[in-house]
C-alpha positions as CSV (number, residue, x, y, z in Angstrom):
1,M,0.0,0.0,0.0
2,N,1.0,3.6,-0.6
3,S,2.5,5.0,2.6
4,Q,1.2,8.5,1.7
5,Q,-2.0,8.9,3.6
6,P,-4.5,11.7,2.9
7,A,-5.7,14.0,5.7
8,L,-9.0,13.1,7.3
9,P,-12.1,14.3,5.4
10,P,-14.4,16.8,7.0
11,R,-16.3,15.1,9.9
12,G,-19.8,16.0,8.9
13,Q,-21.4,19.4,8.5
14,A,-23.8,19.4,11.4
15,T,-23.5,22.4,13.7
16,C,-23.7,22.3,17.5
17,T,-27.2,22.4,18.8
18,T,-28.4,22.6,22.4
19,S,-31.7,20.6,22.3
20,D,-32.6,17.0,21.7
21,P,-35.1,16.3,18.9
22,R,-37.1,14.1,21.3
23,G,-37.5,16.9,23.8
24,A,-34.8,16.2,26.4
25,G,-32.6,19.3,26.9
26,S,-29.0,18.6,26.2
27,E,-27.2,21.9,26.8
28,A,-23.7,21.3,27.9
29,V,-22.1,23.0,30.8
30,I,-18.4,24.0,30.9
31,K,-16.6,23.9,34.3
32,G,-13.2,23.9,35.9
33,C,-11.3,20.8,36.9
34,R,-13.6,18.3,38.7
35,I,-10.9,17.5,41.2
36,C,-9.1,20.7,42.1
37,G,-11.4,23.3,40.5
38,S,-8.6,24.9,38.6
39,G,-9.1,26.6,35.3
40,K,-5.4,26.2,34.4
41,R,-5.5,23.6,31.6
42,F,-4.3,23.0,28.0
43,K,-6.2,21.3,25.3
44,Y,-4.3,18.5,23.7
45,L,-6.9,16.8,21.5
46,S,-10.0,17.8,19.5
47,L,-12.0,15.1,17.8
48,G,-14.4,17.7,16.3
49,Q,-18.2,18.1,16.6
50,M,-19.6,14.8,17.7
51,P,-23.1,13.4,18.3
52,L,-23.9,11.7,21.6
53,A,-22.1,8.4,21.3
54,N,-24.9,6.2,22.7
55,R,-27.9,8.2,21.2
56,F,-29.0,5.8,18.6
57,L,-31.8,7.0,16.3
58,R,-35.1,5.6,15.2
59,H,-36.0,5.8,11.5
60,E,-38.4,8.7,12.1
61,D,-35.6,10.7,13.8
62,L,-33.2,10.7,10.9
63,N,-34.4,13.9,9.3
64,L,-34.4,15.8,12.6
65,S,-31.6,18.0,14.0
66,E,-29.2,15.9,15.9
67,P,-27.3,17.4,18.9
68,H,-23.5,17.7,18.4
69,F,-20.9,18.9,20.8
70,P,-17.2,19.7,20.6
71,L,-15.3,16.6,21.9
72,E,-12.1,18.1,23.3
73,V,-9.7,16.8,26.0
74,F,-7.7,18.9,28.4
75,L,-5.0,18.3,31.0
76,C,-5.3,20.1,34.3
77,E,-2.0,21.8,35.0
78,E,-2.6,21.7,38.7
79,C,-3.6,18.1,39.6
80,G,-2.9,16.3,36.3
81,L,-6.4,15.0,35.6
82,S,-7.1,14.4,31.9
83,Q,-10.7,15.4,31.2
84,L,-13.5,16.8,29.1
85,I,-14.7,20.1,30.4
86,E,-17.9,20.3,28.4
87,V,-20.5,18.2,30.3
88,V,-23.8,16.9,29.0
89,P,-26.3,16.5,31.8
90,P,-26.3,12.9,33.1
91,E,-30.1,12.7,32.8
92,V,-29.7,13.1,29.1
93,L,-27.0,10.4,28.8
94,F,-28.0,7.7,31.3
95,K,-31.7,7.7,32.3
96,R,-32.5,5.5,29.3
97,Y,-29.5,3.4,28.3
98,L,-28.7,0.8,25.7
99,Y,-25.5,-0.8,27.0
100,V,-26.2,-4.2,28.7
101,S,-23.2,-5.9,30.4
102,S,-24.4,-9.4,29.9
103,T,-24.3,-9.1,26.1
104,S,-20.6,-9.9,26.2
105,D,-19.5,-13.4,27.3
106,L,-16.1,-11.8,28.3
107,V,-17.8,-9.3,30.7
108,V,-19.9,-12.1,32.3
109,Q,-16.7,-14.2,32.8
110,H,-14.9,-11.1,34.3
111,A,-17.8,-10.6,36.6
112,R,-17.6,-14.1,38.0
113,W,-13.8,-13.8,38.3
114,L,-14.2,-10.6,40.2
115,A,-16.8,-12.0,42.6
116,D,-14.9,-15.2,43.2
117,T,-11.6,-13.6,43.9
118,T,-13.1,-10.8,46.0
119,A,-15.1,-13.2,48.2
120,R,-12.1,-15.4,48.8
121,R,-9.7,-12.6,49.5
122,F,-11.8,-10.8,52.0
123,G,-13.7,-13.7,53.4
124,L,-17.2,-12.6,52.4
125,G,-20.3,-14.4,53.4
126,P,-24.0,-13.9,54.3
127,Q,-23.0,-11.4,57.0
128,D,-21.6,-9.1,54.4
129,R,-23.1,-6.6,52.0
130,A,-21.8,-5.8,48.5
131,V,-23.1,-2.7,46.9
132,E,-22.4,-2.0,43.2
133,V,-22.6,1.6,41.8
134,A,-23.8,1.7,38.2
135,S,-24.7,-2.0,38.4
136,N,-26.2,-2.1,35.0
137,D,-28.2,-5.4,34.5
138,G,-26.8,-6.9,37.7
139,C,-24.2,-9.0,35.9
140,V,-21.6,-8.6,38.7
141,L,-24.1,-8.8,41.6
142,K,-25.6,-12.0,40.4
143,A,-22.1,-13.6,40.8
144,F,-21.9,-12.2,44.4
145,R,-25.4,-13.4,45.2
146,D,-24.5,-16.9,44.0
147,L,-21.8,-16.8,46.7
148,Q,-24.4,-16.0,49.4
149,V,-23.3,-12.4,49.8
150,R,-26.1,-9.8,50.3
151,T,-26.3,-7.4,47.4
152,L,-27.7,-4.1,46.3
153,G,-27.3,-2.4,42.9
154,V,-27.5,1.4,42.2
155,E,-28.3,2.0,38.6
156,P,-29.7,5.3,37.1
157,A,-31.0,3.9,33.8
158,E,-34.6,3.0,34.3
159,N,-34.8,0.4,31.5
160,I,-31.6,-1.3,32.6
161,A,-32.5,-1.3,36.3
162,A,-35.8,-3.0,35.3
163,L,-33.7,-5.8,33.6
164,A,-31.7,-6.3,36.8
165,R,-34.8,-6.5,39.0
166,A,-36.4,-9.0,36.6
167,A,-33.3,-11.1,37.1
168,G,-33.8,-11.0,40.9
169,V,-31.1,-8.4,41.7
170,E,-32.3,-5.8,44.2
171,T,-31.6,-2.5,42.5
172,L,-32.2,1.1,43.4
173,C,-32.8,3.3,40.3
174,D,-30.9,6.5,41.0
175,F,-27.6,8.3,40.5
176,F,-25.1,7.6,43.3
177,T,-24.4,10.6,45.4
178,S,-23.4,11.3,49.0
179,K,-27.1,11.8,49.9
180,V,-28.1,8.5,48.3
181,A,-25.1,6.8,50.1
182,V,-26.4,7.9,53.5
183,A,-29.9,6.7,52.7
184,I,-28.6,3.3,51.7
185,R,-26.5,3.0,54.9
186,E,-29.4,4.0,57.1
187,E,-31.8,1.5,55.6
188,G,-29.5,-1.5,55.2
189,G,-26.2,-0.8,57.1
190,P,-22.7,-0.2,55.8
191,A,-21.2,-2.0,52.8
192,S,-18.4,-4.5,53.3
193,I,-17.6,-4.2,49.6
194,I,-18.4,-1.4,47.2
195,I,-17.8,-2.0,43.5
196,A,-17.7,0.8,41.0
197,R,-16.7,-0.7,37.6
198,H,-16.3,1.8,34.7
199,V,-18.4,4.5,36.3
200,L,-15.9,6.8,37.9
201,A,-15.0,8.2,34.4
202,H,-18.6,9.0,33.9
203,V,-19.0,11.2,37.0
204,D,-18.9,15.0,36.9
205,A,-19.3,15.6,40.6
206,L,-16.3,13.4,41.6
207,L,-15.8,14.9,45.0
208,D,-19.4,14.2,46.1
209,F,-19.3,10.7,44.5
210,V,-16.1,9.7,46.5
211,E,-17.6,11.2,49.7
212,G,-20.6,8.9,49.1
213,L,-18.3,5.9,48.8
214,R,-16.6,6.8,52.1
215,L,-19.9,7.3,53.9
216,L,-21.4,4.0,52.8
217,L,-18.2,1.9,53.4
218,A,-17.8,0.0,56.6
219,D,-14.7,1.0,58.7
220,D,-13.0,-2.3,57.7
221,G,-14.6,-2.4,54.2
222,V,-13.0,-2.2,50.8
223,V,-13.9,-0.2,47.7
224,I,-13.0,-1.7,44.3
225,I,-12.7,0.7,41.4
226,E,-12.3,-0.4,37.8
227,V,-11.4,2.4,35.4
228,P,-9.9,2.6,31.9
229,Y,-6.2,3.3,32.3
230,L,-4.8,6.5,30.9
231,V,-1.4,4.8,30.1
232,D,-3.2,2.3,27.8
233,L,-5.2,5.1,26.2
234,L,-2.1,6.9,25.3
235,E,0.2,4.0,24.3
236,R,-2.5,2.1,22.3
237,V,-3.9,5.3,20.7
238,E,-7.4,4.4,21.9
239,Y,-8.9,7.7,20.7
240,D,-12.4,6.1,20.3
241,T,-12.7,5.6,24.0
242,I,-12.9,9.4,24.3
243,Y,-16.6,10.4,24.2
244,D,-19.2,12.4,26.0
245,E,-19.9,9.9,28.8
246,H,-16.1,9.5,29.6
247,L,-15.5,12.8,31.4
248,S,-12.2,11.8,33.1
249,Y,-9.2,9.6,32.1
250,F,-7.3,8.4,35.1
251,S,-3.7,7.6,36.0
252,L,-3.0,5.9,39.4
253,T,-1.2,9.1,40.5
254,V,-4.4,11.1,40.0
255,L,-6.6,8.5,41.7
256,L,-4.3,8.6,44.8
257,R,-4.7,12.3,44.9
258,L,-8.5,12.2,44.5
259,F,-9.1,9.5,47.2
260,G,-6.5,11.0,49.5
261,L,-8.7,14.1,49.8
262,F,-11.2,11.8,51.6
263,S,-8.7,9.9,53.8
264,M,-8.9,6.8,51.6
265,K,-5.8,4.8,50.6
266,V,-5.0,2.6,47.7
267,F,-3.5,-0.7,49.0
268,D,-3.5,-2.8,45.8
269,V,-3.9,-2.4,42.0
270,Q,-4.0,-4.7,39.0
271,R,-3.7,-4.0,35.3
272,L,-6.3,-5.8,33.3
273,A,-6.7,-6.3,29.6
274,I,-10.5,-5.8,29.6
275,H,-11.9,-2.8,27.7
276,G,-8.6,-2.0,26.1
277,G,-6.7,-1.8,29.3
278,S,-8.1,-1.1,32.8
279,L,-6.9,-0.6,36.3
280,L,-8.5,-2.5,39.2
281,V,-7.9,-0.4,42.3
282,Y,-8.5,-1.5,45.9
283,L,-9.1,1.1,48.5
284,Q,-9.6,1.3,52.3
285,K,-10.1,4.0,54.8
286,E,-6.9,5.4,56.4
287,G,-5.7,3.1,59.1
288,G,-7.2,0.0,57.5
289,A,-5.7,-3.4,58.1
290,H,-4.6,-4.2,54.5
291,R,-0.9,-3.9,53.7
292,T,0.0,-1.9,50.6
293,S,1.2,-4.0,47.7
294,A,4.5,-3.3,46.1
295,I,2.9,-2.9,42.7
296,V,1.4,0.5,43.8
297,A,4.8,2.1,44.1
298,E,5.9,0.3,40.9
299,L,3.1,1.8,38.8
300,L,3.6,5.2,40.4
301,K,7.3,5.1,39.4
302,M,6.4,4.0,35.9
303,E,3.9,6.9,35.5
304,N,6.4,9.4,36.8
305,E,8.9,8.2,34.2
306,L,6.3,8.7,31.4
307,H,6.0,12.3,32.5
308,L,2.2,12.3,32.5
309,E,2.2,15.7,34.2
310,R,3.8,17.3,31.2
311,P,2.4,18.2,27.8
312,A,4.8,16.1,25.7
313,P,3.1,12.6,25.9
314,Y,-0.3,14.1,25.1
315,I,0.9,16.1,22.1
316,E,2.5,13.0,20.7
317,F,-0.8,11.1,21.4
318,A,-2.7,13.7,19.4
319,R,-0.3,13.3,16.4
320,K,-0.8,9.5,16.5
321,V,-4.6,9.9,16.6
322,E,-4.6,11.9,13.4
323,R,-2.3,9.4,11.6
324,A,-4.4,6.4,12.8
325,G,-7.7,8.0,11.7
326,G,-6.3,8.9,8.3
327,K,-4.9,5.4,7.8
328,L,-8.2,3.7,8.7
329,N,-10.2,5.9,6.4
330,W,-7.7,5.4,3.5
331,T,-7.7,1.6,4.0
332,L,-11.5,1.3,4.0
333,S,-11.9,3.6,1.0
334,R,-9.3,1.6,-1.0
335,L,-11.2,-1.7,-0.2
336,R,-14.5,-0.2,-1.1
337,A,-13.2,1.3,-4.4
338,T,-12.3,-2.3,-5.5
339,R,-15.9,-3.4,-4.9
340,N,-15.4,-5.1,-1.6
341,R,-18.4,-5.2,0.7
342,I,-17.7,-4.1,4.3
343,V,-19.9,-4.3,7.4
344,G,-19.3,-3.3,11.0
345,Y,-19.6,-5.4,14.1
346,G,-20.4,-3.9,17.5
347,A,-22.6,-0.9,17.7
348,A,-20.6,0.4,20.7
349,A,-20.1,4.0,21.8
350,K,-16.4,3.8,20.9
351,G,-17.4,2.6,17.4
352,N,-19.6,5.6,16.9
353,I,-16.8,7.9,17.8
354,L,-14.5,6.2,15.4
355,L,-17.1,6.3,12.6
356,N,-17.7,10.0,13.0
357,Y,-14.1,11.0,13.5
358,C,-13.0,9.1,10.4
359,G,-16.0,10.1,8.3
360,I,-17.1,6.4,7.8
361,G,-20.7,6.3,6.7
362,H,-23.2,4.2,4.8
363,A,-21.2,4.6,1.7
364,I,-18.4,2.5,3.3
365,L,-20.3,0.2,5.7
366,D,-23.5,-1.6,4.5
367,Y,-24.7,-2.0,8.1
368,V,-23.5,-2.7,11.7
369,L,-24.1,-6.0,13.5
370,D,-24.8,-6.2,17.2
371,K,-25.9,-8.8,19.7
372,N,-27.9,-6.3,21.9
373,P,-31.6,-6.4,20.8
374,L,-32.1,-2.9,22.3
375,K,-30.1,-1.5,19.4
376,H,-31.6,-3.6,16.6
377,Y,-33.2,-1.6,13.7
378,L,-31.9,1.7,15.1
379,Y,-29.3,3.9,13.4
380,T,-25.9,4.9,14.6
381,P,-25.6,8.5,15.8
382,G,-24.1,10.9,13.3
383,M,-23.4,8.5,10.5
384,H,-26.9,6.9,10.5
385,I,-25.8,3.3,9.6
386,P,-28.5,0.7,10.3
387,V,-27.9,-1.7,13.2
388,L,-29.0,-5.3,12.5
389,P,-29.0,-8.6,14.5
390,V,-25.9,-10.8,14.1
391,D,-27.9,-13.5,12.3
392,K,-27.8,-11.2,9.3
393,I,-24.3,-12.5,8.6
394,K,-25.7,-16.0,8.0
395,Q,-27.7,-14.7,5.1
396,D,-24.9,-12.5,3.8
397,Q,-21.2,-13.0,3.2
398,P,-19.5,-9.6,3.0
399,D,-15.8,-9.5,2.2
400,Y,-14.7,-7.6,5.3
401,M,-16.0,-7.1,8.9
402,L,-14.8,-4.0,10.6
403,I,-14.7,-4.8,14.4
404,L,-15.8,-1.6,16.0
405,A,-15.9,-3.2,19.4
406,W,-12.3,-4.0,19.1
407,N,-11.9,-4.5,22.8
408,F,-13.9,-7.8,22.3
409,A,-12.1,-8.7,19.1
410,D,-11.0,-12.2,20.2
411,E,-14.6,-13.0,21.4
412,I,-16.2,-11.7,18.2
413,I,-13.8,-13.6,15.9
414,A,-14.4,-16.8,17.8
415,Q,-18.2,-16.3,17.5
416,Q,-17.9,-15.6,13.8
417,A,-15.9,-18.7,12.9
418,E,-18.4,-19.7,10.2
419,Y,-18.0,-16.3,8.5
420,R,-14.2,-16.6,8.6
421,D,-14.4,-20.2,7.3
422,G,-16.4,-18.8,4.4
423,G,-13.6,-16.5,3.4
424,G,-14.6,-13.4,5.4
425,R,-11.9,-11.2,6.8
426,F,-11.7,-9.0,9.9
427,I,-10.4,-5.4,10.2
428,I,-9.2,-4.4,13.6
429,P,-8.8,-0.6,13.7
430,V,-7.0,0.1,17.0
431,P,-4.2,0.6,17.9
432,E,-3.2,0.2,14.2
433,V,-5.2,-1.1,11.3
434,R,-4.9,-4.8,11.0
435,I,-6.6,-7.3,8.6
436,I,-7.1,-10.8,9.8
């Protein structure tokens, strides 16, 4: 292939709007740093005007104005938090939600692993209470319940909370705040374990959220936080994980600063491959009994050597993003120009960012496949590509499948063995374009 890559095409002509076509106001609010309040920051990446990444459209909505917002990432020069500063109200993003944890076999396996290892490590039993914040359909809490641990989920999406309750998982439908934490403790007692998987990045009011964790936690309890890891984001050029719901991008250094404000201490951490690279962080109140693992100091040393408090790694990341997006667009355009048929797999939020940033629309992808029935026969935000059930691939044999949910690539390729055996090939877009 020619190494000369064209610049990215214009990413749509839609202008920024402040109202949702279905009546829900979606005016964004710009604030200072959500940890230290500072306004000292520099912008290191702009992905352009973007639609809401999880706002799929019905057919009748396609001709209506679609809200778009500037997707820009800043580094706080005071505390080092990498973050979006333009905030869409959480009621707009989360009150009705389409992501369902149990759709992925890998996520279900991870939930069981997390429950099993946590219960063994901390000796959990019927006397203990596990509370999960942003519990989705109860995937993790089901695994704890099977181990005879009392559970409670807190989930703001009304439709997803209903799925959890239907599966027998007690779920409070609300956003987690310090006020909600007090109410939960008063009604059912403190939590031995609090789990917050891939929610901290979604929270604008971080200080109140962490205060809620502290108030709900038993004195000898443990908080387990799972977050996408900033180091993986930068090194693997995971630009499509930047979207309106992901307000903050955490290093371990910044997490220690945040929780230290509330006299909470990290005593262990693990790096996980899930979701493109995550940190699993274990916290206790100051004076807790758990000894600090050596890996905490090791990761802090590594982050310091990467100079994450300086502009250089972020400027380099932005350069790599532009190159990666241009290469993907060029590759797909070349394939399409030679009459290859291409479809997408995984109508994920990250996929929608990738499609809009790279200008990949219906002219390139015939459709997008997804296992989640809540997304079927809707259209992707911005690019308006139809989302169809995965069974469609059995009636069709396109030449290439672009794996938009690349963080589940191994799982998807294994599930699509029949398609591969029939000559189909897979395109993995991140960190670099690969054809399998």
